[in-house]
Steps between C-alpha positions, in 0.01 A plus 500: 500500500779734580662433161170566323472838682858590411444430134178706500681794676780478243254504218316798644833683539594434139154618387523824702851567371380456142217744571738755639714471188191545278351807675708764324397356171133514601526873583627591151280576204229247416551488124541749228256760360522580123323817395466557118468867421423664165601851430381742225676832534481600863195281579529160665258211523529171681444204273547210731622400845628150556626354831759221473544263786881500421687780670723666237769753601382861522564720204762765563538795268873499429532866391229723645438823316262790498321347201399192698143405585454468871248257653335442836291204615276547795241306688138585584609702803743702283811343653796491258595141422743554208654787310772558254567612133526353152685637214265693272392229238418778251868593477718255306883545516750308292616423151208609283675553169193442297302763692759770564515805268863563584728263319800554731322399818539141605278543805185699496165545690154444363175582672199273449140626522356164623601165639492254788714448808488264800545557865639203689454529880534262791132427593384608844151429628271799459658651190210687349567848357767600246610859444718578197675837497615656175855618438560822693221436752680263733741542800720757325200719413373469863840609633469809280152580626304396183171319539512129410260392228430143421244242422358257749355158435309246698676171425224273628288492185810395300627241754536144363538206741839390610666280242780245509809574286 
């Protein structure tokens, strides 16, 4: 009987130890939220929102600039859950020899009037409202005292159920 109890206690200790190791992983994001956004000029529309059960790394804007589009995701109580910026998808930089008017330039910049971009965010329970702020209306504009303009969207009508990768 004593041996049986000792084995059970050892099993319980191993189980608790495994739980302690897993707790930090449980507190992290619970998947990934993919938000598909269309733009036409300065106007945005949300096309779809998909929650993946797989947690992908958060997107990090490698070279923030004042032309970026800033975003905020809030819950129903207006608490900020996520924020950041994405490079303006309307501005294309690179080797665009077929488009450039200047023959000597190997790199140029082209501005698109419409297109699509994706926001990839670690999913947190309660993500509900997305605010997109146009270039010049984000944190730099706020620091200069300008009002922030932007468009807000309720993500719930676009939300698709969680899917496996």
